C-alpha positions in Angstrom: -174.1 -167.3 -29.9 -171.5 -164.6 -29.9 -174.1 -162.3 -28.2 -173.9 -163.9 -25.1 -170.2 -162.8 -25.0 -170.5 -159.0 -24.7 -171.1 -157.1 -21.9 -171.9 -153.4 -21.4 -171.6 -151.4 -18.3 -175.0 -150.2 -17.8 -177.0 -153.2 -18.0 -175.5 -156.5 -17.5 -177.1 -159.6 -18.9 -178.7 -161.3 -16.6 -180.3 -164.7 -17.0 -183.6 -165.1 -14.8 -182.9 -168.3 -13.0 -186.4 -169.4 -13.0 -187.2 -168.8 -16.5 -183.7 -170.7 -17.4 -184.9 -173.5 -15.2 -188.1 -173.9 -16.9 -186.8 -173.5 -20.2 -184.1 -176.3 -19.5 -187.1 -178.6 -18.1 -188.9 -178.1 -21.2 -186.0 -178.7 -23.5 -184.4 -181.5 -21.5 -183.7 -184.7 -23.9 -185.5 -188.0 -23.5 -183.7 -191.1 -22.8 -183.5 -191.8 -26.2 -181.6 -188.4 -27.1 -177.9 -189.5 -28.3 -176.3 -186.3 -26.4 -176.5 -184.7 -23.1 -174.6 -181.5 -23.5 -174.1 -181.2 -19.6 -170.8 -182.8 -19.0 -170.0 -184.4 -15.7 -166.3 -185.0 -16.5 -163.8 -182.6 -14.8 -162.6 -179.5 -17.1 -159.5 -180.4 -19.1 -157.7 -177.5 -18.1 -157.4 -178.9 -14.7 -154.6 -181.4 -15.8 -151.0 -180.5 -15.2 -149.6 -178.2 -17.7 -147.6 -180.8 -19.3 -150.7 -182.9 -20.6 -152.0 -182.4 -23.9 -155.4 -180.9 -24.8 -158.0 -183.8 -24.5 -160.8 -184.2 -27.0 -164.4 -184.6 -25.5 -165.4 -188.2 -24.7 -168.7 -187.8 -26.4 -168.9 -187.0 -30.2 -168.9 -183.3 -31.1 -172.4 -181.6 -31.3 -171.8 -179.9 -34.3 -174.5 -178.5 -36.9 -174.0 -181.9 -38.7 -175.5 -183.8 -35.6 -178.1 -181.8 -34.0 -181.4 -182.9 -33.0 -184.2 -180.4 -33.3 -184.4 -177.7 -30.6 -186.8 -179.3 -28.6 -184.3 -182.0 -27.6 -181.4 -179.8 -26.5 -180.1 -178.4 -23.1 -178.1 -175.2 -22.7 -175.8 -175.7 -19.9 -175.2 -172.4 -17.7 -172.9 -174.2 -15.1 -169.9 -172.2 -14.1 -166.5 -173.6 -15.2 -163.7 -174.3 -12.9 -162.1 -171.3 -11.4 -158.5 -172.7 -12.7 -159.9 -173.2 -16.1 -157.3 -171.4 -18.1 -154.2 -172.0 -15.7 -152.6 -174.8 -17.6 -152.5 -173.0 -20.9 -148.7 -173.3 -21.0 -148.8 -172.1 -24.6 -149.5 -168.6 -23.7 -147.2 -165.8 -24.0 -145.5 -165.0 -20.9 -144.2 -161.8 -21.9 -147.3 -159.5 -21.9 -145.7 -156.2 -20.8 -146.1 -154.5 -24.1 -149.7 -156.0 -24.8 -151.5 -152.9 -23.5 -149.6 -150.5 -25.5 -150.2 -152.4 -28.6 -154.0 -152.4 -27.9 -153.9 -148.8 -27.4 -152.3 -148.3 -30.5 -153.6 -151.2 -32.5 -156.3 -152.9 -30.9 -160.2 -153.0 -31.0 -162.7 -152.7 -28.3 -162.7 -156.6 -28.0 -158.9 -156.8 -27.2 -159.3 -154.8 -24.1 -160.5 -158.0 -22.6 -157.5 -159.7 -23.2 -155.8 -157.7 -20.1 -157.4 -159.9 -17.7 -154.5 -162.5 -18.0 -156.0 -164.6 -15.1 -159.0 -165.2 -17.7 -157.6 -164.8 -21.5 -154.5 -166.3 -22.6 -152.2 -164.5 -25.2 -150.9 -166.2 -28.5 -148.0 -165.0 -30.6 -146.5 -166.8 -33.4 -143.4 -168.6 -33.4 -142.4 -167.6 -37.0 -142.1 -164.1 -38.0 -145.2 -162.6 -39.8 -143.6 -160.5 -42.4 -146.4 -158.2 -43.2 -146.5 -157.0 -39.4 -143.8 -155.0 -37.8 -144.1 -156.9 -34.8 -145.3 -160.4 -33.9 -149.2 -160.6 -34.1 -151.0 -160.8 -30.8 -154.4 -163.0 -30.3 -156.3 -163.0 -27.2 -158.5 -166.2 -26.7 -160.3 -168.2 -24.3 -159.9 -172.0 -24.1 -162.4 -174.8 -23.0 -161.3 -177.9 -24.5 -161.7 -178.7 -27.5 -162.6 -175.4 -28.4 -160.5 -172.2 -28.3 -162.4 -169.2 -28.5 -160.2 -166.4 -30.3 -161.8 -163.1 -29.0 -161.7 -160.3 -31.6 -159.2 -159.2 -34.3 -155.5 -160.6 -33.9 -153.6 -157.2 -33.2 -151.2 -156.7 -36.4 -149.6 -153.6 -37.7 -151.1 -153.8 -41.3 -154.2 -155.7 -42.3 -152.1 -157.4 -44.9 -150.8 -159.7 -41.9 -154.3 -160.9 -41.1 -154.2 -164.0 -43.6 -150.9 -165.3 -42.3 -151.8 -164.6 -38.8 -155.0 -166.6 -39.0 -153.2 -169.5 -40.6 -150.6 -169.6 -37.9 -153.2 -169.5 -35.3 -155.3 -172.4 -36.9 -152.0 -174.4 -37.1 -151.2 -173.8 -33.6 -154.8 -175.0 -32.5 -154.4 -178.1 -34.3 -151.2 -179.0 -32.8 -153.5 -178.6 -29.5 -156.2 -180.8 -30.9 -158.5 -177.5 -30.3 -161.3 -176.4 -32.6 -160.7 -172.5 -33.1 -163.7 -170.2 -33.4 -163.3 -166.5 -34.2 -165.9 -164.0 -32.1 -166.4 -160.5 -32.1 -164.3 -159.7 -35.5 -165.0 -157.1 -38.0 -165.5 -157.5 -41.5 -162.0 -157.5 -42.7 -161.5 -160.7 -40.7 -164.7 -161.9 -41.9 -163.6 -161.5 -45.3 -160.3 -163.5 -44.6 -162.0 -166.3 -43.1 -165.0 -166.8 -45.2 -165.4 -164.7 -48.3 -165.4 -166.1 -51.8 -161.7 -167.1 -52.7 -160.7 -167.3 -48.7 -158.4 -170.0 -48.6 -160.2 -171.0 -45.1 -163.9 -171.1 -46.6 -165.0 -171.0 -43.0 -168.9 -170.4 -42.3 -169.5 -166.7 -41.0 -172.7 -165.1 -39.5 -173.6 -161.7 -37.6 -175.6 -161.6 -34.5 -173.8 -158.6 -32.8 -173.1 -155.4 -33.5 -170.4 -152.7 -32.4 -172.0 -149.3 -31.1 -170.4 -146.0 -32.1 -170.9 -142.5 -30.9 -169.9 -139.1 -32.1 -169.5 -137.1 -29.0 -170.5 -133.8 -30.3 -173.6 -135.2 -31.6 -174.5 -136.4 -28.2 -174.0 -133.0 -26.8 -176.1 -131.4 -29.5 -178.7 -134.0 -28.9 -179.0 -132.8 -25.3 -179.7 -129.1 -26.4 -181.9 -130.1 -29.0 -185.6 -129.7 -29.4 -188.2 -132.4 -30.0 -187.2 -136.0 -31.0 -188.4 -139.3 -30.3 -189.3 -140.8 -27.2 -185.7 -142.0 -26.6 -184.4 -138.4 -26.9 -187.2 -137.2 -24.7 -186.2 -139.8 -22.0 -182.4 -139.1 -22.4 -183.1 -135.1 -21.9 -185.8 -135.9 -18.9 -182.9 -138.1 -17.2 -180.4 -135.3 -17.5 -182.8 -132.8 -15.9 -183.7 -135.0 -13.0 -179.7 -135.3 -12.3 -179.6 -131.6 -12.4 -182.2 -131.1 -9.7 -180.6 -133.8 -7.7 -177.3 -131.5 -7.8 -175.3 -134.3 -9.3 -171.6 -133.1 -10.6 -169.7 -134.8 -12.9 -165.6 -134.4 -13.3 -162.9 -135.9 -14.6 -160.3 -137.3 -12.2 -156.7 -137.1 -13.4 -154.3 -139.8 -12.4 -152.4 -137.7 -9.7 -155.7 -136.7 -8.0 -156.8 -140.4 -7.2 -156.8 -140.6 -3.4 -157.1 -143.9 -1.3 -160.3 -142.6 0.1 -161.8 -142.0 -3.4 -160.5 -145.3 -4.6 -162.3 -147.1 -1.7 -165.5 -145.3 -2.4 -165.3 -146.7 -5.9 -164.7 -150.1 -5.0 -167.3 -150.4 -2.4 -169.8 -148.8 -5.0 -168.9 -151.4 -7.6 -169.1 -154.1 -4.8 -172.8 -152.9 -4.2 -173.7 -152.7 -7.7 -172.8 -156.1 -8.4 -174.6 -157.4 -5.2 -177.8 -155.6 -6.9 -177.5 -157.9 -9.7 -179.8 -161.1 -9.9 -179.4 -164.1 -12.1 -176.5 -165.6 -13.6 -174.1 -163.2 -15.0 -172.4 -163.5 -18.4 -169.7 -161.3 -19.5 -166.7 -161.1 -21.4 -164.8 -159.2 -18.7 -165.4 -158.4 -15.2 -165.1 -154.8 -13.6 -161.6 -154.1 -12.5 -161.5 -150.2 -12.5 -157.7 -149.6 -12.0 -156.8 -152.2 -14.5 -154.3 -150.4 -17.4 -154.4 -147.5 -15.4 -151.9 -146.0 -17.6 -154.1 -145.8 -20.9 -157.4 -145.2 -19.0 -159.4 -141.9 -18.0 -161.8 -141.7 -15.3 -165.0 -139.8 -14.8 -166.8 -139.7 -11.4 -170.4 -138.6 -10.4 -170.9 -137.3 -7.0 -173.8 -136.4 -4.8 -172.8 -134.4 -2.2 -169.7 -136.0 -0.7 -170.7 -139.4 -2.1 -169.2 -140.9 -5.5 -172.1 -142.4 -6.9 -171.1 -143.6 -10.3 -167.8 -144.0 -12.4 -167.1 -143.9 -16.1 -163.9 -145.2 -17.4 -162.6 -144.6 -21.1 -159.8 -146.6 -22.6 -157.8 -145.6 -25.7 -158.0 -148.1 -28.8 -156.9 -148.1 -32.1 -155.3 -144.4 -32.6 -157.9 -141.9 -32.1 -160.8 -143.8 -30.7 -162.0 -144.5 -27.1 -164.3 -147.4 -25.4 -166.5 -146.7 -22.7 -165.1 -149.6 -20.9 -167.2 -149.2 -17.8 -170.2 -146.6 -16.9 -171.8 -147.7 -13.9 -174.4 -146.0 -11.4 -174.2 -147.1 -7.9 -177.4 -148.2 -6.2 -177.4 -145.0 -4.2 -177.1 -142.9 -7.6 -180.1 -140.3 -8.5 -182.0 -141.3 -11.1 -180.6 -139.8 -14.7 -176.9 -140.3 -13.4 -176.0 -142.8 -16.1 -177.2 -140.5 -18.9 -175.4 -137.4 -17.2 -172.0 -139.1 -16.7 -172.1 -140.1 -20.1 -173.1 -136.6 -21.5 -170.7 -134.8 -19.2 -167.5 -137.0 -20.5 -168.7 -136.6 -24.3 -169.0 -132.9 -23.6 -165.4 -132.9 -22.3 -163.8 -134.7 -25.2 -165.8 -133.7 -28.1 -163.2 -131.4 -29.5 -160.4 -134.0 -29.5 -158.9 -135.7 -32.4 -160.4 -133.4 -35.0 -158.5 -133.9 -38.1 -157.4 -131.3 -40.5 -158.8 -133.6 -43.2 -160.1 -136.9 -44.0 -156.5 -138.5 -45.1 -156.0 -140.2 -41.6 -159.2 -141.7 -41.5 -159.0 -143.3 -45.0 -155.7 -145.0 -43.9 -156.6 -146.7 -40.6 -157.0 -149.9 -40.2 -160.6 -150.9 -39.4 -161.6 -147.3 -38.1 -165.3 -146.6 -38.8 -165.8 -147.3 -42.3 -168.7 -149.8 -43.3 -167.4 -152.3 -46.0 -169.7 -153.7 -48.7 -170.4 -156.7 -46.3 -171.5 -154.3 -43.2 -173.9 -152.7 -45.6 -175.5 -156.0 -46.6 -175.8 -157.3 -43.7 -177.4 -154.3 -42.0 -179.8 -154.4 -45.1 -180.8 -157.8 -44.3 -181.1 -157.4 -40.8 -183.3 -154.5 -41.2 -185.5 -156.7 -43.4 -185.6 -159.6 -41.3 -186.6 -157.9 -37.9 -189.6 -155.9 -37.4 -188.1 -154.2 -34.4 -184.3 -154.1 -35.8 -182.3 -151.1 -34.1 -180.7 -150.9 -38.1 -184.2 -149.7 -39.3 -184.5 -147.4 -36.4 -184.1 -144.1 -38.5 -187.8 -144.5 -39.1 -188.5 -144.3 -35.6 -186.0 -141.5 -34.9 -184.0 -143.8 -32.9 -180.6 -144.1 -34.8 -179.7 -144.7 -38.4 -178.6 -147.4 -40.3 -174.9 -147.4 -41.7 -175.7 -146.7 -45.3 -177.5 -143.4 -44.4 -175.8 -142.3 -41.3 -176.1 -138.7 -40.6 -175.1 -137.0 -37.3 -176.0 -133.2 -36.5 -172.2 -133.0 -36.8 -170.6 -136.0 -38.3 -170.4 -136.5 -42.5 -173.0 -138.4 -44.4 -171.4 -141.1 -46.2 -172.4 -144.1 -47.8 -169.1 -146.0 -46.6 -169.6 -145.4 -42.9 -169.7 -143.1 -39.8 -167.5 -140.2 -39.6 -167.4 -138.5 -36.6 -166.5 -134.8 -36.4 -163.8 -135.7 -33.8 -162.8 -138.7 -31.9 -164.8 -141.7 -32.2 -166.2 -143.8 -29.1 -167.6 -147.1 -29.0 -169.6 -148.4 -26.2 -168.3 -151.8 -27.7 -170.4 -154.7 -28.7 -173.8 -155.9 -28.4 -176.6 -158.3 -29.2 -178.3 -157.5 -32.9 -182.2 -158.6 -32.8 -181.4 -161.1 -35.3 -178.8 -163.9 -36.5 -177.7 -163.1 -40.1 -175.9 -165.9 -42.2 -172.9 -164.4 -44.2 -170.9 -166.7 -46.0 -171.0 -170.6 -46.4 -174.1 -170.9 -44.2 -177.5 -171.7 -45.1 -180.5 -174.1 -45.3 -181.5 -176.0 -42.3 -178.2 -175.0 -40.4 -179.2 -171.4 -40.3 -182.7 -172.3 -39.4 -181.5 -174.1 -36.4 -179.1 -171.3 -35.5 -181.7 -168.6 -35.6 -184.0 -170.6 -33.6 -181.3 -171.4 -30.8 -180.4 -167.6 -31.1 -184.0 -166.4 -30.6 -184.4 -168.8 -27.5 -181.3 -167.3 -25.9 -182.1 -163.7 -26.4 -185.6 -164.5 -25.4 -184.4 -165.7 -21.8 -181.6 -163.3 -21.5 -183.0 -160.1 -22.6 -179.9 -159.1 -24.4 -181.4 -156.6 -26.8 -182.0 -154.4 -23.9 -179.0 -153.0 -23.5 -179.0 -151.7 -27.1 -182.0 -149.6 -26.3 -180.0 -147.8 -23.7 -177.4 -147.2 -26.2 -179.9 -145.8 -28.7 -180.9 -142.8 -26.5 -177.3 -141.5 -27.5 -178.0 -141.9 -31.4 -175.4 -144.9 -31.5 -174.6 -146.2 -35.0 -174.2 -150.1 -35.4 -171.6 -151.7 -37.1 -172.1 -155.2 -37.8 -169.6 -157.8 -36.1 -169.0 -161.3 -37.0 -168.7 -164.9 -35.8 -166.4 -167.2 -37.9 -165.8 -170.9 -37.5 -164.9 -174.0 -39.6 -167.8 -175.2 -42.0 -166.3 -178.8 -41.4 -166.0 -178.5 -37.5 -169.2 -176.6 -36.9 -170.2 -174.5 -34.0 -173.3 -176.3 -32.2 -174.5 -176.4 -28.8 -171.5 -178.3 -27.3 -169.4 -175.0 -28.4 -172.0 -172.8 -27.1 -172.0 -174.3 -23.7 -168.2 -174.5 -23.5 -168.3 -170.8 -24.4 -170.8 -169.9 -21.7 -168.7 -171.8 -19.2 -166.0 -169.5 -19.9 -167.8 -166.2 -19.8 -169.7 -167.1 -16.7 -169.0 -164.6 -13.6 
């Protein structure tokens, strides 16, 4: 389900309206079905801020009460535009959030900066294991609160106490908390054997990491699989069209350049068809202080933009990379290649000591390795098994041409870059989940992926030999996460 959550800059998740209509028609419940998940009641968030959170009038459609998939409806209606406005619990002093994300945050945390969409929670009581009050960004659609990514803390030892405080807060608001797009440290806190929470956890998403130097070497390599050949062919196309790429420093931006970029983004959005579901919108100048910009130019026209944002010490996220409709073919590959070439020598450590101590940085845990192995076994077209097809390598045997091979994860030669989170080919249960529940979830997941084509975005990323780190969805085993929760989440993410 959380695969609906993420958006990458090159190939937005687009739902074909006709296919969706046919699917909904074929899956619509009969009159005897107990639950219609398309609610006609107004969104709870339209209440005045002082009103308490409401529970749904109908029973929660959790995993314990689901009918078969043939009697269920996925509701892709857009939520009210002021859905989040009444969350008075959100912290009002958000001035330091961007700095904390740049220092300690994950790629998912960069979404929180859209404060009109995401709300910020911070605990009322000190969490002594963290040197600053922890931060958690979330989406809310009563009776659910969707915590997006790991909470930001100064030390992972603060995660357990932070989770407990957030769950307690959610209960006071009569909300069901669900964590989405979290790493294995959070999965262990919430669901592993011996956890005080005992939540159900699964993986249906991955985070794709790049080694910039490996990308540069790949462009100059000989041979390679079909994806590598396509990558190099598109670079040559862009070169023949004389596409020029350069980094634009903050002081170099002019009003005319910004207007070109904004018009290009507007044209790109207009070119998209179907229903758009994404964790963020495209706001190019958001958090300008922490971002770096590359543009591709064809003559005097800006035809593409790539935005890097700093996260978690020495990492970058490719926050956006979009070729406008007037861009020559191959521009997307060219702008990524040139940006990686520009930063390939940044962040090269003198030894490995700093990497070993970084919270969550590029190290696969045993849980990650096991999930990757099971994903590989359960999917004939899994990207995690792409080492055999020359696409990219599984975490357990990752070896870039310049990075180090290690059984514990991916060690880039310098700065690490992430595309962010995208869909995995399969849904894999991790802790406290099995039997008919996982069968139902897998069937629902495959239906959604079949309609949306979400895994296609990973095909583009594989051109750059990205490495796929499993990420996780965690929810209370008692409260469940059924179609009611999925529909609420989709409403939050609808563009």
